[in-house]
C-alpha positions, 0 to 999 in steps of 0.5 A: 463737128456738127451738133446733133439736132435734137427734137424736143417734145413738151414732155421733156420740158415738163420733165425739168419740173418733175422729180422723176425726170428732172435730172435728165431733162435739166441735163439735156437743157444744159446740153443745149445751153452749152451748144453740145446739142442743137434744140429743135422745136415745132409749132406743135411743141409751141401750142402744147407749151402755151397750155402748160404751167408757167414754168414750162412756158418760160423754159420753152421761151428760153430754149427758143431764145437760145436759137432753137430751130423751129419746124412748121406743121405742114401738109407733108407732116399731116399726110404722114401722120394720117398714114400712121393713123390709118395703119393703126400705129396709134389711135386718133386720140394720139394725133399729137404724138404722131404729129411730133414723129411726122414733123421730126421725120420730115425734118430729118432730125438726128434724135427725137427725145420724149418721156412718153413711154406709152406712145413714142419711146416704145420699141414696138411703136418705134419699129412701126413708125420707122417701117412706115417712114422707110416705106414712104421714102424717109429715113428711120428716126432715132427715138429715145428718152433724155436719159439716153442722150444727155451725159450731164445727168448721169452718175460717174458709174453711168458714164459707160452705159 
């Protein structure tokens, strides 16, 4: 069976070093290490990782070295981001968040994971992004947190939920 392609934004990498999110972020990274899932990164993730603490930059480099798929930010992604902005999904200050969604949508990844509950992993925003995606001829994008994806960070009681 083909591994799911999982787009990772920078919050997931940083989550490996945050007690609140560490369990599931580290679990997802381990899923990548064992080839359970295939990591997908972008030029945007790379740029954000460059501005992050050393531990996040090192983890980004490790995921990249493990054969992560790298996506470009191209004119198609910029145009889709502009549609999101013009429709008021998010304001201009959150252009990077919209660009993550656009790049992942165009690449037809299986899942985008993020810890950004304010602008990305939020049902009303997901519905708006996907409404535009479908209107523009793209598939809907599955968006969730690492907790919903990895099985490695769960307690035994969490396995079925």
